All heavy atoms as an XYZ file, in Angstrom:
852
protein
N       5.435    -10.296    -10.102
C       5.856     -9.051     -9.415
C       6.445     -9.343     -8.048
O       5.697    -10.038     -7.281
C       4.695     -8.092     -9.370
C       4.970     -6.839     -8.613
S       3.530     -5.738     -8.492
C       3.701     -4.821     -9.994
N       7.541     -8.985     -7.746
C       8.105     -9.209     -6.357
C       8.037     -7.922     -5.571
O       8.009     -6.835     -6.159
C       9.547     -9.735     -6.426
O      10.393     -8.748     -6.944
N       8.037     -8.077     -4.300
C       7.852     -6.905     -3.432
C       8.824     -7.059     -2.270
O       8.982     -8.109     -1.741
C       6.470     -6.766     -2.910
C       5.462     -6.845     -4.028
N       5.162     -5.717     -4.737
C       4.670     -7.838     -4.476
C       4.209     -6.067     -5.628
N       3.947     -7.287     -5.470
N       9.424     -5.970     -1.942
C      10.312     -5.944     -0.754
C       9.820     -4.879      0.212
O       9.384     -3.807     -0.182
C      11.783     -5.665     -1.133
C      12.404     -6.658     -2.052
C      13.786     -6.265     -2.475
O      14.395     -5.484     -1.800
O      14.160     -6.758     -3.563
N       9.893     -5.232      1.466
C       9.480     -4.250      2.533
C      10.732     -3.672      3.074
O      11.487     -4.357      3.713
C       8.675     -4.938      3.612
C       7.944     -4.068      4.528
N       7.078     -4.544      5.438
C       7.951     -2.693      4.619
C       6.608     -3.451      6.104
N       7.144     -2.414      5.642
N      10.932     -2.333      2.887
C      12.136     -1.678      3.352
C      11.880     -1.029      4.674
O      10.820     -0.409      4.915
C      12.561     -0.610      2.274
C      12.799     -1.158      0.929
C      14.073     -1.869      0.742
O      14.996     -1.651      1.571
O      14.207     -2.662     -0.201
N      12.818     -1.108      5.586
C      12.659     -0.457      6.904
C      13.728      0.602      7.159
O      13.436      1.516      7.851
C      12.734     -1.498      8.029
C      11.536     -2.370      8.083
N      10.319     -1.974      8.573
C      11.351     -3.653      7.704
C       9.451     -2.957      8.516
N      10.089     -3.995      7.984
N      14.901      0.490      6.632
C      15.970      1.336      7.070
C      16.355      2.428      5.980
O      17.453      2.518      5.552
C      17.311      0.447      7.278
C      17.042     -0.534      8.422
O      16.381     -0.119      9.387
O      17.556     -1.652      8.321
N      15.318      3.126      5.591
C      15.489      4.224      4.656
C      15.887      5.494      5.343
O      15.402      5.751      6.456
C      14.213      4.480      3.868
C      13.970      3.601      2.734
N      14.462      2.340      2.612
C      13.390      3.815      1.520
C      14.112      1.778      1.463
N      13.469      2.710      0.804
N      16.720      6.308      4.696
C      17.047      7.613      5.270
C      16.440      8.671      4.294
O      17.148      9.261      3.505
C      18.572      7.783      5.349
C      19.170      6.873      6.346
C      18.819      7.192      7.746
O      18.455      8.356      8.042
O      18.743      6.229      8.557
N      15.141      8.790      4.278
C      14.484      9.771      3.422
C      13.674     10.719      4.246
O      13.365     10.472      5.462
C      13.488      8.994      2.484
C      14.223      8.083      1.536
N      14.931      8.582      0.456
C      14.293      6.754      1.458
C      15.453      7.549     -0.219
N      15.042      6.404      0.363
N      13.091     11.738      3.597
C      12.272     12.724      4.209
C      10.995     12.060      4.711
O      10.334     12.583      5.638
C      11.967     13.907      3.302
C      13.179     14.716      2.971
C      12.935     15.769      1.896
O      11.690     16.128      1.754
O      13.859     16.211      1.301
N      10.556     11.028      4.064
C       9.306     10.421      4.472
C       9.462      9.341      5.505
O       8.783      8.349      5.634
C       8.640      9.769      3.231
C       9.527      8.927      2.420
N       9.859      7.611      2.770
C      10.183      9.178      1.251
C      10.647      7.095      1.853
N      10.867      8.036      1.010
N      10.454      9.489      6.391
C      10.818      8.590      7.483
C       9.610      8.206      8.351
O       9.536      7.174      8.937
C      11.912      9.169      8.374
C      12.528      8.168      9.270
C      13.294      7.081      8.489
O      13.938      7.296      7.531
O      13.236      5.872      8.996
N       8.567      9.060      8.456
C       7.444      8.834      9.288
C       6.565      7.671      8.744
O       5.728      7.145      9.471
C       6.578     10.058      9.427
N       6.800      7.230      7.499
C       6.011      6.184      6.911
C       6.833      4.915      6.776
O       8.045      5.003      6.508
C       5.511      6.621      5.527
C       4.738      7.910      5.499
C       5.314      9.051      5.070
C       3.424      7.947      6.004
C       4.596     10.250      5.029
C       2.685      9.139      6.001
C       3.271     10.280      5.507
N       6.114      3.775      6.853
C       6.728      2.567      6.413
C       6.756      2.635      4.887
O       5.864      3.152      4.223
C       5.934      1.328      6.872
C       6.162      0.980      8.287
O       7.205      1.382      8.843
O       5.338      0.343      8.967
N       7.769      2.070      4.268
C       7.923      2.116      2.834
C       8.007      0.706      2.268
O       8.677     -0.080      2.819
C       9.189      2.930      2.421
C       9.429      2.840      0.908
C       9.097      4.307      2.908
N       7.245      0.480      1.157
C       7.324     -0.730      0.430
C       7.822     -0.383     -0.974
O       7.346      0.539     -1.570
C       5.946     -1.443      0.370
C       5.541     -1.989      1.731
C       6.019     -2.541     -0.620
C       4.223     -2.641      1.726
N       8.843     -1.144     -1.405
C       9.408     -0.942     -2.723
C       8.781     -1.946     -3.660
O       8.948     -3.164     -3.457
C      10.917     -1.049     -2.751
O      11.483     -0.056     -1.781
C      11.495     -0.844     -4.097
N       8.054     -1.466     -4.671
C       7.403     -2.392     -5.633
C       8.356     -2.517     -6.803
O       8.883     -1.553     -7.297
C       6.057     -1.730     -6.125
C       5.013     -1.489     -5.087
C       3.767     -0.938     -5.809
C       4.586     -2.730     -4.334
N       8.531     -3.734     -7.287
C       9.244     -4.060     -8.498
C       8.172     -4.209     -9.581
O       7.362     -5.116     -9.504
C      10.122     -5.265     -8.377
O      11.046     -5.113     -7.264
C      10.906     -5.497     -9.652
N       8.213     -3.306    -10.551
C       7.166     -3.319    -11.598
C       7.507     -4.321    -12.681
O       8.579     -4.835    -12.746
C       7.101     -1.890    -12.125
C       6.781     -0.820    -11.058
C       6.765      0.568    -11.712
C       5.497     -1.071    -10.327
N       6.560     -4.445    -13.624
C       6.701     -5.441    -14.708
C       7.929     -5.218    -15.545
O       8.531     -6.118    -16.050
C       5.482     -5.479    -15.592
C       4.267     -6.084    -14.846
C       3.036     -6.106    -15.702
O       3.123     -5.642    -16.889
O       1.972     -6.492    -15.158
N       8.350     -3.903    -15.674
C       9.525     -3.611    -16.440
C      10.800     -3.612    -15.667
O      11.850     -3.107    -16.078
C       9.380     -2.265    -17.186
C       9.302     -1.063    -16.178
O       9.351     -1.295    -14.940
O       9.123      0.063    -16.624
N      10.769     -4.200    -14.474
C      11.859     -4.310    -13.509
C      12.315     -2.988    -12.879
O      13.316     -2.930    -12.180
C      13.064     -5.058    -14.094
C      12.803     -6.497    -14.270
O      12.007     -7.062    -13.557
O      13.394     -7.101    -15.263
N      11.543     -1.910    -13.169
C      11.862     -0.641    -12.465
C      11.236     -0.755    -11.082
O      10.424     -1.648    -10.771
C      11.292      0.553    -13.200
O       9.843      0.460    -13.243
N      11.634      0.096    -10.125
C      11.189      0.102     -8.797
C      10.475      1.403     -8.442
O      10.774      2.415     -8.992
C      12.332     -0.152     -7.851
C      12.924     -1.521     -7.915
C      14.026     -1.722     -6.919
O      14.586     -0.789     -6.321
O      14.327     -2.951     -6.694
N       9.452      1.267     -7.581
C       8.704      2.379     -7.132
C       8.521      2.327     -5.615
O       8.041      1.328     -5.121
C       7.320      2.460     -7.828
C       6.469      3.600     -7.341
S       4.913      3.764     -8.344
C       4.120      2.190     -8.075
N       9.013      3.326     -4.907
C       8.760      3.387     -3.419
C       7.348      3.875     -3.156
O       6.900      4.806     -3.813
C       9.767      4.312     -2.802
C      11.200      3.747     -2.695
O      11.250      2.505     -2.803
O      12.109      4.530     -2.477
N       6.692      3.249     -2.208
C       5.366      3.618     -1.866
C       5.252      3.740     -0.327
O       5.819      2.890      0.363
C       4.375      2.574     -2.327
S       4.222      2.503     -4.155
N       4.539      4.730      0.132
C       4.310      4.869      1.536
C       3.082      3.983      1.903
O       2.079      3.944      1.173
C       4.002      6.346      1.913
N       3.132      3.348      3.074
C       2.096      2.511      3.542
C       1.086      3.443      4.237
O       1.366      4.076      5.255
C       2.559      1.409      4.517
C       1.384      0.602      5.062
C       3.582      0.503      3.815
N      -0.091      3.546      3.610
C      -1.138      4.391      4.224
C      -1.844      3.605      5.335
O      -2.182      4.171      6.357
C      -2.200      4.818      3.157
C      -1.475      5.533      2.015
C      -3.288      5.680      3.751
C      -0.708      6.772      2.360
N      -2.027      2.370      5.162
C      -2.671      1.483      6.158
C      -2.785      0.078      5.717
O      -2.781     -0.234      4.551
N      -2.922     -0.812      6.717
C      -3.145     -2.195      6.499
C      -4.468     -2.488      7.245
O      -4.608     -2.110      8.328
C      -1.996     -3.097      7.089
C      -0.705     -2.734      6.340
C      -2.370     -4.575      6.940
C       0.523     -3.364      6.974
N      -5.415     -3.134      6.537
C      -6.698     -3.344      7.096
C      -7.326     -4.688      6.727
O      -6.976     -5.230      5.632
C      -7.655     -2.169      6.652
C      -7.820     -2.068      5.158
C      -8.916     -2.631      4.561
C      -6.885     -1.412      4.410
C      -9.091     -2.494      3.173
C      -7.068     -1.279      3.020
C      -8.124     -1.793      2.440
N      -8.154     -5.225      7.592
C      -8.775     -6.492      7.324
C     -10.111     -6.260      6.515
O     -10.754     -5.257      6.608
C      -9.124     -7.049      8.676
C      -9.339     -5.843      9.486
C      -8.420     -4.765      8.976
N     -10.331     -7.210      5.619
C     -11.677     -7.194      4.931
C     -11.938     -8.622      4.506
O     -11.144     -9.308      3.850
C     -11.595     -6.303      3.708
C     -12.841     -6.209      2.948
C     -13.969     -5.619      3.453
C     -12.977     -6.779      1.671
C     -15.161     -5.525      2.820
C     -14.166     -6.741      0.998
C     -15.280     -6.054      1.562
N     -13.096     -9.144      4.907
C     -13.551    -10.501      4.553
C     -12.448    -11.559      4.821
O     -12.076    -12.278      3.914
C     -14.111    -10.548      3.129
C     -15.349     -9.709      2.999
C     -16.072     -9.896      1.669
O     -15.524    -10.610      0.774
O     -17.114     -9.248      1.477
N     -11.884    -11.559      5.972
C     -10.943    -12.583      6.462
C      -9.570    -12.536      5.736
O      -8.803    -13.466      5.799
C     -11.517    -13.917      6.386
C     -12.824    -14.160      7.189
C     -13.367    -15.511      7.136
O     -12.618    -16.417      6.857
O     -14.617    -15.589      7.481
N      -9.282    -11.450      5.061
C      -7.949    -11.249      4.447
C      -7.438     -9.886      4.874
O      -8.151     -9.052      5.365
C      -8.006    -11.363      2.914
C      -8.341    -12.704      2.411
C      -8.292    -12.721      0.919
C      -8.631    -14.085      0.376
N      -8.585    -14.086     -1.119
N      -6.155     -9.652      4.702
C      -5.533     -8.359      4.970
C      -5.226     -7.668      3.658
O      -4.869     -8.308      2.673
C      -4.222     -8.542      5.773
C      -4.406     -9.144      7.134
C      -4.829     -8.083      8.149
O      -5.484     -7.083      7.809
N      -4.462     -8.259      9.386
N      -5.416     -6.358      3.701
C      -5.126     -5.576      2.489
C      -4.251     -4.390      2.869
O      -4.252     -3.960      4.037
C      -6.424     -5.067      1.844
C      -7.228     -6.192      1.296
C      -8.150     -6.873      2.060
C      -6.975     -6.700     -0.001
C      -8.780     -7.984      1.577
C      -7.670     -7.769     -0.543
C      -8.561     -8.410      0.309
O      -9.223     -9.540     -0.187
N      -3.514     -3.896      1.963
C      -2.625     -2.679      2.217
C      -2.953     -1.580      1.200
O      -3.221     -1.856      0.041
C      -1.092     -3.110      2.163
C      -0.708     -3.554      0.802
C      -0.189     -1.976      2.588
N      -3.001     -0.330      1.699
C      -3.188      0.803      0.848
C      -1.779      1.512      0.770
O      -1.214      1.814      1.771
C      -4.212      1.716      1.429
N      -1.403      1.791     -0.409
C      -0.065      2.429     -0.725
C      -0.325      3.695     -1.540
O      -1.241      3.774     -2.314
C       0.821      1.431     -1.522
C       1.067      0.070     -0.877
C       1.855     -0.740     -1.948
C       1.779      0.141      0.400
N       0.610      4.659     -1.291
C       0.676      5.803     -2.142
C       2.152      5.976     -2.649
O       3.031      5.872     -1.825
C       0.326      7.120     -1.313
C      -1.149      7.222     -0.978
S      -2.166      7.590     -2.357
C      -1.675      9.266     -2.793
N       2.316      6.167     -3.940
C       3.595      6.314     -4.525
C       4.358      7.560     -3.854
O       3.677      8.531     -3.509
C       3.366      6.631     -5.973
C       2.035      5.954     -6.269
C       1.253      6.233     -4.978
N       5.664      7.489     -3.794
C       6.503      8.490     -3.271
C       7.268      9.155     -4.470
O       7.822      8.398     -5.260
C       7.464      7.994     -2.215
C       6.712      7.490     -1.017
C       8.491      9.104     -1.844
C       7.590      6.781      0.002
N       7.229     10.490     -4.618
C       7.942     11.194     -5.615
C       8.745     12.318     -4.929
O       8.211     13.090     -4.161
C       6.936     11.794     -6.645
N      10.000     12.414     -5.274
C      10.850     13.441     -4.728
C      10.863     13.500     -3.214
O      10.788     14.498     -2.579
C      10.443     14.809     -5.288
C      10.603     14.887     -6.832
O      11.573     14.360     -7.287
O       9.746     15.479     -7.453
N      10.798     12.268     -2.562
C      10.897     12.193     -1.139
C       9.616     12.448     -0.408
O       9.552     12.509      0.851
N       8.473     12.673     -1.109
C       7.188     12.944     -0.432
C       6.137     12.136     -1.136
O       6.217     11.758     -2.296
C       6.880     14.478     -0.608
C       7.850     15.404      0.112
C       7.441     16.871     -0.001
O       6.318     17.129     -0.474
O       8.250     17.712      0.334
N       5.029     11.927     -0.351
C       3.907     11.213     -0.955
C       3.358     12.026     -2.101
O       3.143     13.212     -2.013
C       2.824     11.006      0.134
C       3.307     10.031      1.187
C       1.548     10.462     -0.512
C       2.420      9.822      2.287
N       3.131     11.322     -3.232
C       2.564     11.921     -4.442
C       1.067     12.089     -4.261
O       0.351     11.100     -4.582
C       2.968     11.132     -5.664
C       2.491     11.759     -6.965
O       1.775     12.826     -6.885
O       2.885     11.192     -8.015
N       0.605     13.236     -3.792
C      -0.805     13.433     -3.544
C      -1.654     13.349     -4.781
O      -2.892     13.128     -4.723
C      -1.006     14.786     -2.845
C      -0.317     14.936     -1.556
C      -0.869     14.091     -0.439
O      -2.055     13.695     -0.542
O      -0.183     13.774      0.594
N      -1.034     13.528     -5.968
C      -1.842     13.414     -7.246
C      -1.997     12.001     -7.709
O      -2.740     11.773     -8.635
C      -1.131     14.255     -8.326
C      -1.068     15.718     -7.965
O      -2.020     16.198     -7.361
O      -0.042     16.380     -8.330
N      -1.275     11.073     -7.141
C      -1.358      9.652     -7.556
C      -2.562      8.934     -6.963
O      -3.143      9.458     -5.953
C      -0.066      8.922     -7.148
N      -2.962      7.896     -7.526
C      -4.091      7.037     -7.009
C      -3.528      6.126     -5.925
O      -2.368      5.748     -5.893
C      -4.618      6.201     -8.085
O      -5.187      6.972     -9.144
N      -4.442      5.850     -4.965
C      -4.113      4.907     -3.943
C      -4.038      3.533     -4.579
O      -4.856      3.155     -5.401
C      -5.162      4.898     -2.808
C      -4.918      3.742     -1.826
C      -5.233      6.212     -2.135
N      -2.966      2.750     -4.194
C      -2.818      1.397     -4.666
C      -3.213      0.444     -3.634
O      -2.781      0.521     -2.472
C      -1.332      1.144     -5.081
C      -0.682      2.210     -6.004
C       0.800      1.946     -6.126
C      -1.334      2.083     -7.371
N      -4.107     -0.505     -3.959
C      -4.592     -1.464     -3.055
C      -4.144     -2.900     -3.477
O      -4.307     -3.281     -4.589
C      -6.172     -1.490     -2.971
C      -6.747     -0.115     -2.491
C      -8.263     -0.196     -2.660
C      -6.392      0.126     -1.045
N      -3.614     -3.617     -2.487
C      -3.093     -4.962     -2.784
C      -3.589     -5.890     -1.561
O      -3.646     -5.405     -0.434
C      -1.582     -5.014     -2.768
C      -0.986     -4.390     -3.997
C      -0.510     -3.092     -3.918
C      -0.838     -5.101     -5.158
C       0.015     -2.496     -5.001
C      -0.249     -4.524     -6.300
C       0.166     -3.194     -6.221
O       0.752     -2.587     -7.310
N      -3.733     -7.207     -1.881
C      -3.800     -8.208     -0.806
C      -2.469     -8.231     -0.141
O      -1.452     -8.214     -0.809
C      -4.289     -9.533     -1.381
C      -4.573    -10.580     -0.283
C      -5.110    -11.843     -0.883
O      -5.767    -11.829     -1.954
O      -4.805    -12.841     -0.271
N      -2.477     -8.374      1.218
C      -1.247     -8.272      2.004
C      -1.089     -9.498      2.831
O      -2.017     -9.944      3.475
C      -1.375     -7.030      2.892
C      -0.176     -6.853      3.882
C       0.910     -6.106      3.432
C      -0.260     -7.303      5.148
C       1.992     -5.908      4.271
C       0.817     -7.099      5.998
C       1.928     -6.351      5.540
O       2.958     -6.168      6.440
N       0.048    -10.160      2.745
C       0.383    -11.302      3.540
C       1.809    -11.217      4.065
O       2.729    -11.134      3.272
C       0.217    -12.581      2.632
C       0.430    -13.849      3.441
O       0.147    -13.931      4.600
N       0.925    -14.834      2.730
N       1.964    -11.335      5.367
C       3.283    -11.402      5.998
C       3.770    -12.802      5.942
O       3.212    -13.697      6.565
C       3.247    -10.866      7.428
C       3.013     -9.388      7.547
C       3.051     -8.831      8.953
O       3.548     -9.585      9.875
O       2.715     -7.695      9.176
N       4.838    -13.016      5.212
C       5.431    -14.364      5.054
C       6.179    -14.719      6.327
O       6.098    -15.779      6.908
C       6.390    -14.426      3.838
C       7.014    -15.795      3.727
C       5.553    -14.099      2.594
N       7.017    -13.707      6.823
C       7.731    -13.887      8.080
C       7.997    -12.526      8.621
O       7.360    -11.566      8.188
C       9.042    -14.734      7.916
C       9.931    -14.151      6.743
O       9.997    -12.925      6.638
O      10.566    -14.953      6.056
N       8.966    -12.366      9.597
C       9.246    -11.070     10.170
C       9.789    -10.041      9.255
O       9.733     -8.864      9.502
C      10.140    -11.230     11.364
C       9.514    -11.988     12.524
O       8.286    -12.034     12.577
O      10.273    -12.465     13.405
N      10.328    -10.488      8.071
C      10.936     -9.558      7.155
C      10.253     -9.452      5.841
O      10.063     -8.370      5.313
C      12.422    -10.013      6.911
C      13.100     -9.112      5.836
C      13.219    -10.069      8.162
N       9.759    -10.563      5.313
C       9.218    -10.608      3.961
C       7.685    -10.503      3.974
O       7.004    -11.050      4.865
C       9.620    -11.898      3.248
C      11.123    -11.971      3.028
O      11.671    -10.965      2.659
O      11.679    -13.088      3.175
N       7.181     -9.845      2.939
C       5.772     -9.818      2.714
C       5.491    -10.243      1.291
O       6.343    -10.149      0.427
C       5.195     -8.426      2.999
C       5.794     -7.353      2.078
C       5.343     -8.016      4.441
C       5.058     -6.039      2.022
N       4.210    -10.556      1.043
C       3.764    -10.797     -0.311
C       2.536     -9.911     -0.574
O       1.679     -9.751      0.319
C       3.288    -12.241     -0.504
C       4.402    -13.280     -0.493
C       3.933    -14.679     -0.686
O       2.694    -14.927     -0.522
O       4.766    -15.529     -1.020
N       2.500     -9.285     -1.719
C       1.431     -8.477     -2.135
C       0.750     -9.186     -3.344
O       1.494     -9.690     -4.215
C       1.839     -7.101     -2.535
C       2.532     -6.204     -1.486
C       2.789     -4.861     -2.043
C       1.705     -6.152     -0.234
N      -0.600     -9.223     -3.359
C      -1.257     -9.815     -4.489
C      -2.228     -8.897     -5.097
O      -2.838     -8.016     -4.420
N      -2.361     -8.992     -6.458
C      -3.282     -8.140     -7.122
C      -4.730     -8.640     -6.778
O      -4.955     -9.805     -6.531
C      -3.142     -8.304     -8.673
C      -1.907     -7.697     -9.252
C      -0.801     -8.444     -9.627
C      -1.794     -6.326     -9.277
C       0.323     -7.896    -10.135
C      -0.677     -5.673     -9.794
C       0.376     -6.488    -10.231
N      -5.642     -7.661     -6.713
C      -7.044     -7.960     -6.575
C      -7.623     -7.973     -8.023
O      -7.852     -6.906     -8.556
C      -7.708     -6.977     -5.632
C      -6.962     -6.802     -4.365
C      -9.165     -7.267     -5.473
C      -7.450     -5.560     -3.496
N      -7.741     -9.162     -8.509
C      -8.074     -9.268     -9.974
C      -9.522     -9.010    -10.279
O      -9.879     -8.527    -11.331
C      -7.582    -10.603    -10.465
C      -6.114    -10.689    -10.430
C      -5.490    -11.969    -11.114
O      -6.208    -12.547    -11.916
O      -4.372    -12.309    -10.745
N     -10.455     -9.451     -9.392
C     -11.877     -9.288     -9.639
C     -12.250     -7.806     -9.459
O     -12.122     -7.261     -8.314
C     -12.708    -10.206     -8.749
C     -14.137    -10.092     -8.985
O     -14.658    -10.856     -9.798
O     -14.790     -9.265     -8.302
N     -12.750     -7.148    -10.449
C     -13.111     -5.699    -10.348
C     -14.177     -5.406     -9.333
O     -14.070     -4.422     -8.570
C     -13.527     -5.204    -11.761
C     -13.713     -3.704    -11.728
C     -14.051     -3.186    -13.128
O     -13.819     -3.863    -14.143
O     -14.488     -2.014    -13.202
N     -15.179     -6.236     -9.270
C     -16.281     -6.008     -8.269
C     -15.698     -6.183     -6.832
O     -16.051     -5.372     -5.993
C     -17.423     -6.941     -8.489
C     -18.180     -6.723     -9.764
O     -18.202     -5.536    -10.177
O     -18.800     -7.644    -10.279
N     -14.895     -7.145     -6.616
C     -14.280     -7.383     -5.303
C     -13.335     -6.186     -4.992
O     -13.310     -5.709     -3.863
C     -13.605     -8.753     -5.219
C     -13.162     -9.029     -3.839
C     -14.137     -9.458     -2.875
C     -11.890     -8.918     -3.408
C     -13.770     -9.724     -1.599
C     -11.486     -9.153     -2.070
C     -12.461     -9.580     -1.190
O     -12.129     -9.897      0.161
N     -12.546     -5.795     -6.015
C     -11.647     -4.636     -5.806
C     -12.426     -3.458     -5.314
O     -12.049     -2.696     -4.435
C     -10.891     -4.334     -7.086
C     -10.032     -3.109     -6.968
C      -8.698     -3.256     -6.462
C     -10.462     -1.858     -7.267
C      -7.852     -2.128     -6.342
C      -9.634     -0.734     -7.072
C      -8.359     -0.845     -6.622
N     -13.575     -3.175     -5.951
C     -14.442     -2.065     -5.602
C     -14.869     -2.130     -4.180
O     -14.992     -1.149     -3.440
C     -15.645     -1.910     -6.586
C     -15.137     -1.473     -7.934
O     -14.093     -0.832     -8.058
N     -15.925     -1.784     -8.957
N     -15.225     -3.357     -3.697
C     -15.593     -3.592     -2.272
C     -14.433     -3.255     -1.354
O     -14.680     -2.623     -0.301
C     -16.099     -4.981     -2.126
C     -17.424     -5.245     -2.742
C     -17.826     -6.713     -2.520
C     -19.066     -7.065     -3.234
N     -19.477     -8.494     -3.074
N     -13.267     -3.702     -1.753
C     -12.034     -3.403     -0.915
C     -11.819     -1.918     -0.858
O     -11.526     -1.353      0.176
C     -10.792     -4.179     -1.408
C      -9.544     -3.722     -0.695
C     -10.978     -5.665     -1.265
N     -11.935     -1.226     -1.994
C     -11.746      0.179     -2.092
C     -12.792      0.926     -1.194
O     -12.436      1.910     -0.547
C     -11.861      0.715     -3.530
N     -14.024      0.466     -1.224
C     -15.072      1.085     -0.359
C     -14.687      0.930      1.123
O     -14.900      1.877      1.929
C     -16.409      0.418     -0.597
C     -17.036      0.871     -1.925
C     -18.294      0.167     -2.327
O     -18.840     -0.561     -1.386
O     -18.777      0.222     -3.423
N     -14.154     -0.245      1.500
C     -13.751     -0.479      2.884
C     -12.610      0.462      3.271
O     -12.609      0.996      4.338
C     -13.406     -1.909      3.058
C     -12.946     -2.244      4.489
C     -14.045     -2.190      5.512
O     -15.247     -1.890      5.213
O     -13.782     -2.448      6.703
N     -11.641      0.509      2.289
C     -10.516      1.549      2.557
C     -11.048      2.913      2.783
O     -10.618      3.611      3.728
C      -9.529      1.488      1.361
C      -8.636      2.691      1.369
C      -7.583      2.739      2.249
C      -8.859      3.747      0.497
C      -6.717      3.812      2.271
C      -8.018      4.873      0.531
C      -6.947      4.910      1.400
N     -11.897      3.405      1.938
C     -12.490      4.767      2.070
C     -13.228      4.908      3.393
O     -13.108      5.885      4.074
C     -13.349      5.066      0.913
C     -12.564      5.326     -0.353
C     -13.426      5.701     -1.534
O     -14.555      6.030     -1.370
O     -12.901      5.673     -2.652
N     -13.966      3.843      3.768
C     -14.750      3.933      5.019
C     -13.789      4.006      6.208
O     -14.015      4.825      7.085
C     -15.604      2.687      5.184
C     -16.537      2.663      6.380
C     -17.318      1.411      6.488
N     -16.479      0.341      6.975
C     -16.120      0.128      8.244
N     -16.441      0.970      9.170
N     -15.387     -0.867      8.570
N     -12.715      3.244      6.153
C     -11.758      3.273      7.317
C     -10.801      4.443      7.326
O     -10.500      4.975      8.429
C     -10.937      1.971      7.272
C     -11.643      0.701      7.525
C     -10.758     -0.559      7.277
C     -12.205      0.655      8.965
N     -10.304      4.868      6.248
C      -9.262      5.824      6.183
C      -9.713      7.235      5.711
O      -9.257      8.239      6.295
C      -8.052      5.358      5.304
C      -7.383      4.201      5.886
C      -7.813      2.888      5.580
C      -6.439      4.279      6.860
C      -7.182      1.753      6.063
C      -5.788      3.172      7.389
C      -6.214      1.916      7.006
N     -10.507      7.365      4.710
C     -10.932      8.633      4.194
C     -11.862      9.287      5.128
O     -11.731     10.411      5.551
C     -11.487      8.513      2.749
C     -11.975      9.873      2.239
C     -10.430      7.989      1.823
N     -12.925      8.540      5.553
C     -13.956      9.119      6.461
C     -13.312      9.429      7.795
O     -13.625     10.390      8.459
C     -15.049      8.114      6.650
C     -15.927      8.001      5.328
C     -17.084      6.992      5.517
O     -17.334      6.478      6.639
O     -17.677      6.613      4.514
N     -12.334      8.640      8.252
C     -11.639      8.878      9.505
C     -10.895     10.244      9.447
O     -10.893     11.006     10.409
C     -10.639      7.750      9.746
C      -9.772      7.930     10.977
C      -8.801      6.755     11.100
O      -9.201      5.669     11.397
O      -7.624      6.985     10.876
N     -10.316     10.579      8.348
C      -9.560     11.830      8.164
C     -10.485     12.996      8.066
O     -10.174     14.095      8.513
C      -8.625     11.782      6.941
C      -7.427     10.875      7.202
O      -7.043     10.643      8.327
N      -6.896     10.320      6.077
N     -11.662     12.822      7.530
C     -12.652     13.889      7.431
C     -13.141     14.275      8.834
O     -13.349     15.459      9.111
C     -13.872     13.447      6.570
C     -13.405     13.309      5.104
C     -15.012     14.427      6.654
C     -14.413     12.701      4.163
N     -13.308     13.305      9.752
C     -13.814     13.521     11.082
C     -12.780     14.292     11.927
O     -13.098     14.923     12.897
C     -14.132     12.248     11.713
C     -15.333     11.535     11.099
C     -15.624     10.165     11.662
O     -14.894      9.776     12.648
O     -16.541      9.431     11.183
N     -11.460     14.212     11.597
C     -10.458     14.851     12.450
C     -10.422     16.334     12.322
O     -10.720     17.036     11.550
C      -9.053     14.302     12.111
C      -8.966     12.826     12.527
C      -7.595     12.282     12.135
O      -6.760     12.883     11.478
O      -7.374     11.101     12.547
C-alpha cells in the first residue's frame, strides 16, 4: 500500500491536513488527519475518511504507524498485532477523545 501526503487541496475540508490512501484495489481514499501522536517510541497517525468534502463521522478512525521519510513523503504502516493495535487505540482515545470531552 502506498501513501501520499497531499497539501495543496482546494476542498471544503481545507482546515485539515489530508492524506490520500491508495487501497489494495488501487482506488484512492482521502482522509483527514485527526492527529499524530507518540506511543512507545514510535509515531502514529489517526485518520478519518472524507466523503463529499466532509469528514465521514459514521466511519471508524483509522490508525497507522507514521514515519516521515523527508519533508514531502511519509510512510504509513499497518499495526498487525491486534493486542498492540488495541493499546495504540486506547492511547488515541486517551489523547483525543477525552480531550474533546473536556472542552
